[in-house]
C-alpha positions in Angstrom: 58.8 26.3 22.9 61.5 29.0 22.4 60.5 32.2 20.9 62.6 31.4 17.7 62.0 27.8 16.9 65.1 27.5 14.1 68.0 25.2 13.9 70.7 26.1 15.9 72.8 26.1 12.8 72.4 27.8 9.7 70.9 25.9 6.7 68.6 23.4 9.4 65.6 22.6 9.3 63.4 21.7 12.4 60.2 19.9 13.2 58.9 20.1 17.2 56.2 18.2 19.1 55.3 18.1 22.8 51.9 16.4 24.0 51.7 15.2 20.4 49.5 11.6 19.8 48.6 9.4 17.0 45.8 7.5 16.1 46.6 3.7 16.5 44.2 1.9 13.7 44.6 -1.8 15.3 43.3 -0.2 18.9 40.9 2.2 18.0 42.4 5.3 20.7 45.2 7.4 20.7 48.6 7.1 22.2 51.4 9.1 22.6 53.5 10.1 19.2 56.5 9.5 21.3 56.3 5.5 21.6 55.1 5.4 17.8 57.5 8.3 15.9 60.2 5.6 15.7 59.9 5.7 11.6 58.6 3.9 8.5 59.4 0.7 8.0 61.7 1.2 5.3 63.3 3.4 7.4 63.2 6.1 5.2 62.2 8.8 8.7 63.5 8.4 11.9 62.7 10.3 15.3 65.2 11.9 17.2 64.8 13.3 20.6 66.7 16.4 21.4 66.4 19.4 24.0 63.4 17.5 26.0 61.1 17.5 22.5 60.2 15.5 20.1 62.2 16.3 16.5 61.4 14.4 13.5 63.9 14.5 10.6 64.5 12.7 7.5 67.0 9.9 7.0 68.0 11.7 3.6 69.4 15.0 2.7 66.4 16.7 2.2 63.6 18.9 4.0 62.1 17.8 7.4 59.5 15.6 7.6 56.6 14.1 9.4 54.3 11.6 7.8 51.5 10.6 9.6 49.7 7.3 10.0 46.2 6.2 11.1 43.6 7.5 9.7 43.2 10.1 12.2 47.3 11.0 12.3 48.4 13.3 14.7 46.4 15.4 17.7 47.8 17.6 20.3 47.3 17.1 23.5 46.6 19.7 26.7 49.4 22.0 26.1 50.7 20.1 23.3 52.5 21.7 20.3 53.8 21.2 17.2 56.4 23.2 15.8 57.1 23.2 12.1 59.9 25.7 11.1 61.4 25.2 7.6 63.4 27.5 5.4 62.3 29.3 2.0 64.4 27.6 -0.1 63.7 23.9 1.8 60.2 23.8 3.1 59.3 21.5 5.8 57.0 18.8 4.9 54.1 17.6 7.0 52.1 14.7 4.8 51.0 11.1 5.0 52.6 8.1 5.0 50.7 7.2 1.9 51.8 9.8 0.2 55.6 8.6 0.1 55.9 4.8 0.3 53.9 2.2 -1.2 51.6 0.2 1.4 48.7 -1.7 -0.5 47.3 -4.1 1.6 49.9 -3.4 4.2 49.3 -2.0 8.0 49.9 1.6 6.7 46.6 1.3 4.7 43.8 3.1 5.7 40.5 3.3 3.5 38.1 6.2 2.9 39.2 10.0 4.3 42.4 10.3 6.4 43.6 13.2 8.2 46.9 15.0 9.3 46.3 16.4 12.0 43.4 16.0 14.4 42.4 19.1 17.0 41.0 18.0 20.0 37.5 18.3 20.0 36.6 18.8 24.1 38.1 21.6 26.2 41.4 21.3 26.6 43.6 23.3 29.0 45.8 24.9 28.1 45.2 25.2 24.4 46.6 23.0 22.2 49.1 24.6 19.3 50.3 24.3 16.1 52.9 26.7 15.0 54.3 26.0 11.1 56.6 28.5 9.0 58.3 27.6 5.7 56.0 24.0 5.6 54.0 22.6 3.0 51.0 20.5 3.7 50.1 18.1 1.5 47.1 15.7 1.2 45.7 13.0 -1.3 42.2 13.8 -2.5 40.4 12.5 -0.8 42.5 13.4 2.4 42.7 16.5 4.7 45.7 18.5 6.5 43.6 19.1 9.2 40.1 18.0 10.2 38.0 19.5 12.5 35.6 19.8 14.4 38.1 20.9 17.0 39.6 23.4 19.5 43.5 24.9 20.0 45.4 28.0 18.5 46.9 27.2 14.8 49.3 29.3 13.1 50.6 29.1 9.5 53.0 31.7 8.1 54.6 31.6 4.6 53.2 27.9 4.2 52.0 26.1 1.4 48.8 23.7 1.0 47.9 21.5 -1.5 45.2 18.7 -2.3 42.9 17.3 0.1 40.7 19.6 2.9 41.8 22.5 5.7 38.9 21.6 7.9 38.3 23.6 11.0 35.1 24.2 13.1 33.9 23.9 16.6 31.4 21.3 18.0 28.1 22.5 19.8 28.3 25.2 22.6 30.8 24.7 25.6 34.0 23.9 23.7 36.7 26.8 23.9 36.8 27.8 21.1 39.2 28.2 17.8 41.9 30.4 16.6 43.4 29.7 13.0 45.6 32.1 11.3 47.0 32.0 7.6 49.2 34.4 6.5 51.0 35.0 3.4 50.2 31.3 2.4 49.8 29.8 -0.7 46.7 27.0 -0.9 46.2 25.3 -4.5 43.4 23.0 -5.3 42.5 22.6 -1.3 38.6 22.5 0.0 38.7 25.0 3.0 35.4 24.6 5.5 36.1 27.5 8.2 32.7 26.9 10.0 31.6 27.4 13.9 28.8 27.0 16.2 28.6 29.9 17.7 31.5 29.1 20.3 34.4 31.5 20.6 36.3 31.4 16.8 38.9 33.6 15.4 40.1 33.4 11.5 42.4 35.7 10.4 43.5 35.5 6.7 46.0 37.6 4.8 48.0 37.8 1.9 47.2 34.4 0.6 46.6 33.2 -2.4 43.9 30.6 -3.0 44.5 28.4 -6.5 41.3 27.2 -7.6 39.4 24.8 -4.8 36.6 25.7 -2.7 36.2 28.1 0.1 33.5 27.7 2.6 33.2 30.8 5.0 30.9 30.1 7.7 30.9 32.9 11.1 28.9 32.6 13.7 27.0 35.7 15.0 30.0 36.4 17.9 33.0 35.6 15.9 35.1 37.4 14.2 36.4 36.3 10.6 39.2 38.9 8.6 40.2 38.0 4.9 42.5 41.1 3.6 45.1 41.1 0.7 43.7 37.7 0.1 43.6 36.6 -4.0 41.1 33.8 -4.8 42.0 32.1 -8.0 39.5 30.6 -9.8 38.5 29.1 -6.0 34.9 28.2 -5.5 33.5 30.6 -2.5 30.7 30.4 -0.4 29.2 31.4 2.9 26.6 31.9 5.2 24.4 35.3 6.0 26.7 36.4 8.6 28.9 38.9 7.7 33.0 38.4 7.0 35.0 41.5 7.7 36.8 41.2 4.0 38.4 43.9 1.6 41.2 44.7 -0.6 40.7 41.3 -1.7 41.5 39.9 -5.6 39.1 37.6 -7.8 38.5 37.0 -11.5 35.4 38.8 -13.2 32.5 36.1 -13.3 33.9 34.0 -10.3 32.5 33.9 -7.3 33.9 36.0 -4.4 33.2 37.0 -0.6 29.8 39.5 -0.3 28.7 42.1 0.3 31.3 43.4 -2.9 34.0 45.8 -0.8 35.1 49.1 -2.2 38.8 47.8 -2.5 38.7 44.5 -4.0 40.5 44.0 -7.2 39.3 42.7 -9.8 41.5 40.5 -12.6 40.0 39.5 -16.5 41.7 36.2 -15.9 43.9 34.1 -14.0 47.6 36.0 -14.3 50.4 34.6 -16.3 52.1 33.7 -13.3 56.3 33.2 -13.5 58.7 31.1 -12.2 61.3 32.4 -9.7 64.0 30.8 -7.0 61.7 30.1 -4.7 58.3 28.8 -6.8 55.6 29.0 -9.8 53.4 31.3 -8.2 55.4 34.9 -8.6 53.1 37.7 -10.1 53.4 38.8 -13.8 55.8 42.5 -13.8 52.7 44.4 -14.7 49.2 43.0 -12.3 46.5 44.9 -10.8 47.7 43.1 -8.0 50.5 44.9 -7.0 50.5 47.8 -4.4 47.0 46.7 -3.8 46.9 45.7 -0.4 45.2 47.4 2.6 48.6 47.8 4.5 50.4 51.3 3.1 53.6 49.7 4.5 54.6 46.0 3.6 56.9 46.2 6.8 53.2 46.7 8.7 52.1 43.1 7.0 55.8 41.5 7.8 56.4 41.2 4.0 59.5 43.4 4.5 62.1 40.5 3.4 59.5 39.2 0.6 58.7 40.0 -2.8 56.4 38.8 -5.7 58.5 39.2 -8.5 60.5 36.6 -10.3 63.3 38.1 -12.3 64.2 41.1 -10.5 63.1 40.2 -6.9 62.6 43.5 -5.8 61.5 43.5 -2.3 58.6 45.0 -1.1 60.2 46.7 2.3 58.2 49.8 2.7 56.1 49.9 0.2 51.9 49.2 -0.5 51.7 45.7 0.1 50.7 43.5 -2.9 47.8 41.5 -2.7 48.4 37.8 -2.7 51.0 35.0 -1.6 54.5 36.4 -1.5 57.9 34.7 -1.8 61.2 35.7 0.4 63.1 38.0 -1.9 66.8 36.2 -3.2 69.9 37.3 -4.4 71.6 34.5 -6.7 68.7 32.4 -6.4 69.7 32.1 -2.5 67.2 33.9 0.2 68.9 37.2 0.4 71.3 38.3 3.1 72.3 42.2 3.2 75.2 41.7 5.8 76.8 38.8 4.3 77.1 37.1 7.6 75.3 34.1 6.3 72.7 34.9 7.8 69.4 35.5 5.6 67.4 38.7 6.2 64.5 36.4 7.0 65.9 34.9 10.0 67.2 38.0 11.3 64.1 39.9 10.8 62.1 37.2 11.7 58.9 38.8 12.1 59.6 40.8 8.8 59.3 44.4 9.5 61.8 45.7 8.7 63.2 46.7 12.5 65.0 45.5 14.9 63.0 43.8 17.4 63.3 41.9 21.2 65.3 37.9 19.5 66.0 39.4 16.8 69.4 41.0 15.3 70.2 43.5 12.3 69.8 42.6 8.9 71.9 45.2 8.0 75.1 44.9 10.4 77.0 41.6 11.3 77.5 42.0 15.0 74.4 43.8 16.1 75.8 44.3 19.4 79.4 44.5 19.5 79.9 44.3 23.5 78.5 41.2 24.1 81.6 38.8 22.5 79.4 37.3 19.2 78.8 38.4 16.3 75.1 37.9 14.8 76.1 34.7 13.4 77.5 33.2 16.7 74.2 34.7 18.3 72.1 32.5 16.4 74.2 29.8 16.4 73.7 29.3 20.5 70.1 30.5 20.2 69.4 26.6 21.4 71.5 24.2 23.3 71.0 20.3 21.9 70.5 17.7 24.1 72.8 15.2 23.5 71.6 11.7 24.6 68.1 9.9 24.4 65.7 12.0 27.0 63.4 9.3 27.4 65.7 7.2 29.2 65.5 9.8 32.0 61.4 10.8 31.9 60.6 6.9 31.3 63.4 4.6 31.5 63.8 1.8 28.7 61.7 -0.6 31.0 58.4 -0.6 32.8 59.9 -1.8 35.8 62.6 0.6 35.5 60.7 3.8 35.0 61.1 5.1 38.5 64.9 5.9 38.4 66.6 8.7 37.5 69.0 8.1 35.0 71.8 10.5 34.5 74.5 11.6 31.6 77.9 13.4 32.6 81.1 14.1 32.4 80.9 14.1 28.6 83.8 14.6 25.2 83.4 15.6 22.0 85.5 15.1 18.8 83.8 16.0 15.4 85.1 15.3 12.0 83.3 17.7 9.0 79.1 17.4 9.7 80.1 14.3 12.1 80.3 15.1 15.9 80.6 12.0 18.2 79.7 12.8 22.0 80.7 10.0 24.4 79.5 10.1 28.4 78.6 8.9 31.5 75.8 7.1 31.4 74.2 4.9 34.1 71.3 3.8 32.4 72.3 0.4 33.2 74.7 0.6 36.1 74.0 -0.7 39.2 74.7 1.1 43.0 78.4 1.2 43.8 79.5 0.5 40.2 78.3 -3.3 40.5 81.7 -4.2 42.4 81.6 -7.9 42.5 80.8 -10.9 39.9 77.5 -11.9 41.0 76.1 -8.3 40.2 75.7 -9.0 36.2 78.0 -6.9 33.6 78.2 -2.9 34.3 77.8 -0.6 31.5 78.2 3.0 32.4 79.9 4.2 29.2 77.6 5.8 26.6 77.6 7.5 23.3 76.0 9.7 20.9 76.3 10.8 16.7 75.4 13.4 14.9 75.2 13.5 11.0 74.2 17.3 10.9 77.0 19.3 12.3 75.6 18.8 15.8 72.0 20.0 15.1 70.3 16.9 16.5 71.6 14.0 17.7 70.9 10.2 17.8 72.0 8.2 21.2 73.8 4.9 20.3 73.5 3.1 23.7 76.4 1.7 25.0 79.4 0.0 23.3 79.9 -3.8 23.1 81.7 -5.9 25.8 84.4 -8.2 25.3 85.0 -11.9 25.3 84.9 -13.6 29.0 88.0 -13.3 30.3 88.7 -16.1 32.4 88.6 -16.8 35.6 85.5 -14.9 35.3 82.1 -15.9 34.1 80.8 -13.0 33.2 82.4 -10.1 30.2 84.6 -7.3 31.7 81.7 -4.1 31.5 83.1 -0.9 32.2 82.4 2.0 35.0 82.6 5.1 33.5 85.3 7.8 32.9 84.7 8.3 29.0 87.5 10.0 27.2 87.5 10.2 23.4 90.3 11.1 20.5 90.2 11.1 16.9 92.9 10.3 14.3 92.3 12.2 11.9 94.3 11.2 9.0 92.9 7.5 9.6 89.4 8.8 10.3 89.4 6.6 13.5 87.7 7.1 16.7 89.0 6.2 20.1 86.7 5.4 23.0 88.2 4.7 26.6 87.0 4.4 30.3 87.4 3.1 33.5 87.4 -0.9 34.1 84.3 -2.1 36.5 85.8 -4.7 39.4 86.7 -7.8 38.3 88.7 -10.7 39.6 89.1 -8.1 42.8 90.6 -5.2 41.2 89.9 -2.9 38.5 92.1 -3.8 35.5 93.5 -2.3 32.7 91.4 0.0 30.4 88.6 -0.7 28.3 89.1 0.2 24.9 86.6 0.6 21.6 87.1 2.0 18.4 85.3 2.9 15.8 86.4 3.3 11.8 82.6 4.6 10.3 82.6 7.6 12.0 81.4 7.1 15.2 78.3 4.9 14.4 79.2 1.5 15.9 82.0 1.2 18.0 84.5 -2.4 18.4 85.6 -3.6 21.7 89.2 -3.9 21.7 91.4 -5.8 24.1 91.5 -5.1 27.2 94.5 -2.5 27.7 96.9 -3.8 30.6 95.3 -5.6 32.3 97.9 -6.5 34.6 97.3 -2.8 36.3 95.5 -3.3 38.7 92.3 -0.4 40.3 93.0 1.5 37.4 91.0 4.8 37.1 90.5 8.0 35.7 91.6 7.7 32.1 92.7 10.0 29.3 93.7 9.5 25.6 95.0 10.9 22.6 96.2 10.6 19.1 99.0 11.3 17.2 98.1 12.2 14.1 100.5 14.7 13.1 102.8 14.0 9.8 106.5 12.4 10.7 108.6 9.8 9.5 107.9 8.3 6.1 104.2 9.6 6.6 101.9 9.8 9.9 102.3 7.7 13.1 98.9 7.0 14.3 100.4 6.1 17.6 97.8 6.0 20.2 98.0 7.4 23.9 96.9 6.3 27.3 96.7 7.7 30.5 95.9 6.5 33.4 96.2 6.1 37.2 96.2 3.6 40.1 94.1 3.5 43.6 95.6 1.2 45.0 96.5 -1.0 47.1 98.9 -3.4 45.6 102.1 -3.2 43.7 100.5 -0.6 41.6 99.9 1.5 44.3 99.1 5.6 43.7 100.9 5.8 40.2 100.3 7.4 37.2 101.3 5.6 34.1 101.2 6.7 30.3 100.9 3.3 27.5 101.7 4.0 24.1 100.1 1.8 20.7 102.6 2.4 17.9 101.0 3.2 14.2 97.5 2.5 15.5 98.0 -1.3 16.8 96.1 -1.6 19.7 96.2 -4.9 20.5 96.8 -6.2 23.9 100.7 -6.8 23.1 101.8 -4.1 21.5 101.1 -1.2 24.7 104.3 0.1 26.0 104.3 1.1 30.0 106.1 3.9 31.4 105.3 5.0 35.1 105.4 9.2 35.2 104.1 9.7 38.7 103.7 8.2 41.9 101.7 9.1 45.3 99.7 12.1 45.4 99.3 12.6 41.4 95.5 13.0 40.1 93.4 14.4 37.6 95.5 13.3 34.9 95.8 14.1 30.9 97.2 14.3 27.6 97.5 16.0 24.4 100.0 15.5 21.0 101.6 18.1 19.5 102.4 18.7 16.3 105.8 18.0 17.3 105.3 14.3 18.2 105.4 15.0 21.9 103.2 14.1 24.7 102.5 16.6 27.0 101.1 15.5 30.1 99.5 17.5 33.0 98.3 15.9 36.7 97.3 17.5 40.2 99.3 16.5 42.6 99.7 16.9 46.6 101.9 17.1 49.1 102.4 17.8 52.2 100.3 15.8 55.5 96.3 16.2 56.0 94.8 18.2 57.2 98.0 20.8 55.4 98.4 19.7 51.9 100.1 21.5 49.3 98.7 21.3 45.7 100.3 22.3 42.2 99.7 21.5 38.7 102.3 19.2 37.2 103.8 18.1 33.8 105.7 16.1 31.9 106.7 16.1 28.3 107.4 12.2 27.0 109.2 12.4 23.3 110.2 9.8 21.1 107.4 7.8 20.7 106.5 7.1 24.4 109.8 6.4 25.4 111.7 9.5 26.7 109.7 11.0 29.8 112.9 12.9 30.5 112.6 15.6 27.9 112.3 18.5 30.1 114.6 16.6 33.1 114.1 13.7 35.6 111.8 15.9 37.7 108.4 17.0 36.7 107.8 20.3 35.5 105.6 22.9 38.3 102.6 24.9 35.9 102.0 26.8 39.0 100.6 26.5 41.9 97.5 26.3 43.7 95.8 27.5 47.0 96.0 25.1 49.8 93.4 22.8 50.6 92.6 19.9 52.8 91.2 17.9 49.9 91.3 17.2 46.0 88.3 19.9 45.2 86.7 22.5 46.4 83.0 22.4 48.2 80.8 24.1 46.6 77.1 24.6 48.4 73.8 23.9 46.6 73.2 27.9 47.6 74.8 30.3 49.8 71.8 29.6 51.8 72.5 26.2 51.9 73.7 24.1 54.7 77.5 23.8 55.0 77.0 19.6 54.6 75.0 20.2 51.1 77.8 20.7 48.9 78.9 19.2 45.7 82.8 18.7 44.6 84.4 20.8 42.1 87.4 19.3 40.7 90.9 21.2 40.5 92.2 19.1 36.9 93.9 20.8 34.5 92.3 21.2 31.1 95.2 20.9 28.7 95.5 21.8 25.1 98.4 22.0 22.7 98.2 24.5 19.7 98.2 22.7 16.3 99.9 24.9 14.3 102.9 25.8 16.8 104.9 23.2 17.9 105.7 22.9 21.9 102.9 25.8 22.4 101.1 25.0 25.3 97.7 26.2 27.2 96.0 24.9 30.5 93.3 25.9 32.5 91.9 25.1 36.1 89.6 25.9 38.7 91.3 27.3 42.0 90.0 29.2 44.9 88.1 32.5 45.1 87.3 34.9 47.8 85.2 33.8 51.2 82.1 33.7 49.8 83.5 33.1 45.7 84.3 29.5 46.5 85.8 29.3 42.7 87.3 30.8 39.8 88.6 30.1 36.5 92.3 30.4 36.0 94.5 30.4 32.7 98.1 29.9 31.6 100.6 29.0 28.9 103.7 28.0 27.7 105.4 28.7 24.4 108.5 26.2 24.9 106.9 23.1 25.3 106.7 23.3 29.3 109.6 25.1 30.1 108.7 27.8 30.8 104.9 29.0 31.7 103.3 32.4 32.5 104.4 34.2 35.7 100.7 34.4 37.7 98.0 33.0 35.7 95.1 35.0 34.2 91.4 34.6 35.9 89.4 33.9 32.9 86.4 34.2 34.4 86.6 38.2 35.2 87.8 40.7 32.7 89.7 43.1 35.5 91.5 40.1 37.2 89.1 40.5 40.2 87.5 37.9 41.8 83.3 37.7 40.1 80.7 37.0 42.4 79.3 33.6 42.2 81.5 30.3 41.7 83.3 29.2 38.0 84.7 25.9 37.7 85.0 23.2 35.4 86.6 24.9 32.3 87.3 23.5 28.8 89.6 24.8 26.3 89.5 24.3 22.5 92.2 25.4 19.9 90.9 26.1 16.2 93.4 23.8 14.0 94.9 27.1 12.1 96.4 27.8 16.2 94.9 31.4 15.6 92.0 31.4 18.1 91.0 29.4 21.4 87.8 29.4 23.3 87.7 28.5 26.9 84.4 27.8 28.3 83.2 26.9 32.4 80.5 26.2 34.7 79.4 29.5 36.0 76.6 31.0 38.4 77.2 35.1 38.0 73.2 34.9 36.9 72.1 33.8 40.1 72.1 36.0 43.1 71.7 32.8 44.8 74.6 31.2 43.9 72.7 28.4 42.8 71.5 28.0 39.4 74.6 27.1 36.8 75.5 28.4 33.2 77.8 27.8 30.5 79.9 30.9 29.9 82.8 31.7 27.5 85.2 33.7 26.2 87.4 34.1 22.8 91.2 33.8 23.0 93.6 35.5 20.5 97.0 33.8 19.6 99.4 35.8 18.2 102.3 34.4 16.1 104.5 34.9 18.7 102.5 32.6 21.0 101.1 35.5 22.8 97.4 34.7 24.1 95.0 37.9 24.8 91.1 37.2 25.9 88.6 38.9 24.6 87.0 42.0 26.4 83.7 39.9 26.4 82.5 37.1 28.5 79.8 35.0 26.8 77.2 33.1 27.7 76.9 29.7 25.9 73.8 28.1 27.8 70.6 28.9 26.5 68.5 28.4 29.9 69.9 28.2 33.5 70.1 24.6 35.3 70.0 23.5 39.1 73.0 22.2 40.9 71.9 18.4 40.6 73.5 15.8 43.0 72.5 13.5 46.0 73.4 15.9 48.6 71.8 15.7 51.6 68.5 16.4 51.5 65.7 14.7 53.0 63.7 13.9 50.0 66.9 12.0 48.3 66.4 9.2 50.8 63.1 8.7 49.2 62.9 6.0 46.2 62.7 7.3 43.3 64.1 10.3 44.0 67.5 9.5 42.9 69.8 7.4 40.8 70.6 4.3 42.4 74.3 4.6 41.3 74.8 8.3 43.2 73.1 7.7 46.0 73.6 9.4 49.5 74.9 6.9 52.2 72.6 4.3 54.2 69.8 4.2 52.4 68.1 0.8 52.0 68.0 -0.1 48.4 66.1 -3.4 49.2 62.7 -1.6 47.3 65.0 -1.5 44.4 68.3 -3.5 44.5 68.8 -7.6 44.9 71.5 -9.8 43.9 70.1 -11.4 40.9 71.7 -10.9 37.3 69.5 -7.8 36.7 69.4 -4.5 36.3 65.4 -3.4 37.0 63.4 -5.1 39.8 62.1 -8.4 39.4 60.4 -9.4 42.8 59.5 -7.2 45.6 60.0 -6.8 48.4 63.3 -7.9 47.3 65.5 -10.8 49.3 68.0 -8.5 51.1 68.7 -5.3 52.2 71.8 -3.5 50.5 72.6 -0.2 52.3 74.4 2.9 50.0 78.0 3.9 50.7 78.4 8.0 50.2 80.9 7.5 48.1 78.8 9.5 45.3 77.4 11.6 47.5 78.4 15.1 46.6 79.3 14.0 42.8 78.1 16.3 39.9 80.9 15.1 37.6 84.9 15.8 37.4 85.1 17.5 34.1 83.2 18.6 30.6 84.6 18.1 26.9 85.5 21.0 24.5 86.9 20.1 20.8 88.2 22.5 17.6 87.2 21.8 14.4 88.2 24.4 11.2 84.8 25.7 11.6 83.6 25.6 14.8 84.0 25.2 18.5 82.4 22.5 20.3 81.2 22.6 24.4 79.6 19.6 26.1 78.5 19.3 29.9 75.9 17.9 31.7 72.3 20.0 32.3 70.1 19.4 34.6 65.9 19.4 34.3 64.4 22.0 32.0 60.8 23.5 32.1 60.2 21.7 28.7 59.8 18.3 30.8 57.3 17.3 33.3 57.9 18.9 36.7 60.3 16.5 38.4 62.0 16.6 42.0 65.6 18.1 41.9 67.0 16.8 44.7 69.0 14.5 43.3 71.1 13.5 40.4 67.8 13.6 38.1 67.2 13.6 34.7 70.4 15.2 33.9 71.4 15.0 30.2 74.3 15.7 28.1 73.8 19.2 26.4 75.8 20.6 22.9 76.6 24.2 22.4 78.4 24.9 19.0 79.4 28.1 17.9 81.6 29.2 14.9 84.9 30.6 15.1 85.1 35.0 15.0 85.6 36.2 11.7 89.5 37.1 11.4 
């Protein structure tokens, strides 16, 4: 687990779990929780998988919640973890299903006592862990939040327990012991049983309030039970003969208490007149013997610096002697206090509550703890975690038992956002077949997938593949798709468009598969295939003119495509336009923009209703190829391709190279033939507020040992003129930087004043192997001048390896690579046959299928970025993480698409 498991955006709540099991009543056994936590029958709670962990959150705009079923609830296995981090003003809830939905007589009903968490009962290595903060654990009167005996590490901080029983103890001698910490917790009407059988047990109770209920303390001779600064309000207390280390606790006169009496205990003649405040109803009255009566002379030492027990004036504890009992986080105007006005509450910045700056924290007294890292404190917290976009189970297990050995990949993502809705499309090989199912006898190929977030990118739901169209004669199967997904959004009509490359049909890849969504990405409908008359179409790009014009808005859709040949359309680039959002087959115009040697094209539409098209252009003869970035400006709703003249404009010349791509090695010490391809495509963006202001980032060669750098250029006159010498983005001084940087993306803020550039970067690895994503802010002046920030900052939360087939021997072993992207001359007969299926149905298969090396050096062509009014979004393919079971990293295995979102800098 990460050191600070809070949501990547402020205001989120998070429940994470790994290695959890649930009890199956019907089977009478434990089963993996990942397989069973898909929600209740009424759909109230849903499970999402992201960052290689199980995230369970409500399907409503309420707190994060997990509701267990089966009479034994959830059980963490060896090394299993359950982490629940809520907020002071929105607690997570861990409860049982029978407390949140009607179920009498249904399969959810359980007779007798039931449990929420059920610790393992035998020695388990590594020990399981349960960590909860700002979480409410509830149970019926005959239920149990936690049921022992068991082993493991259990930590509860700023939590609230209500009803039921909290029962933890160890079994007979020989188990691995138990560690329980209750820090600043409120327990209302709870029956607690803390016992052991002479095994290692540690119990720490500090600054808690037990309201009524029961508490049984039964330590063993060799165990440590510590109870400090805790208030027992009419709680029935019992203990065995072994001493409990206790002092500075509060009790009611005449009620039971821990014995023998401690010298610094506080006795109240009656239960205090609790006050109601912004976060609850257990604040202490203004005058109370529990105030400044604790064992810590400085509340910061107790981790309660930003907390309070005052309801009205919310006076913080800070450096005063700590009060006895439960504390709430201090508030201002009924919201958790944030002293420096950076929207981050003090409790989040000072996470351990000691009033000082510690590792992994930011200053609550300053909005920018480190002014030299390029990120303010809000941005630092937002980038503390990257979110996995696709369903990680496709990578680790597969959707079918027969497919479970395959290493499905997701890459080449694109992203659009509108408010709290974020939609990401990606190349998904989950249902793809070797060589993109070329031919009509191998089923319908599905290589495009998408995912949706409704909480601003905190969590994503993998939506699978968009639908296929009806069968188009003479084919007997519907046309699918061959990947290359691209997205565009019409922000006025709230329509999202998704396009891809056509799979091979009727002897060619024909036209462009197109989908559109009118429900914010929840579903996509398949439109008619765009221009199926174009043969060997490949590498689409899409944009929308949603700027005001004429009597309203145009809503024109622009599609850019190139052809691969052979045939009458050999090696050409076409721009197709469907006016007014009418994407029926008959409404697409077609203009030829470039011919032989044009590739890696992209299109963006400016507020002047001009479609700006940029591409990589080859000239000369092999091996002496020359390369340039070229462009056209297309006006008059797609009909005027000569707005800048009859010939394309040159943006800049690139370093001569014998191929379209740059060969980047697996590492500096790798073999020369063990490389992947970095594409020199133009990343094109327009300024939404400045007509004719264009921006292009691209990859070009670096020094001998530094094979790739990222450059930037711009135009303020619609492409007529460009910056004389492109700027090297990945270097602060303009000189080459050690190791490789490539695959840039650009996001421009809608007000046209700021920009984010991001790229793949290997600067953190001296071996030039492990990859990160780095970024840099750009400020756009009123005259169009772009000034890049003096810091380059890391966007990824952990590095990942280059993952591609390559030439390693392990790539030829069955199950060590995705069959869509294999090295050459591998016999796929163990996996593949010509029947209309996408998983093995027989073994051995009836024929040999030899792979071609076409994708042996592929790691994706480009990434995606998008700028909303509040955030810049970046998406990229991310390699395996330490959070998943160990896997071979020799091929494109378990690659998922990750998402990072960060607020724009303050102006």
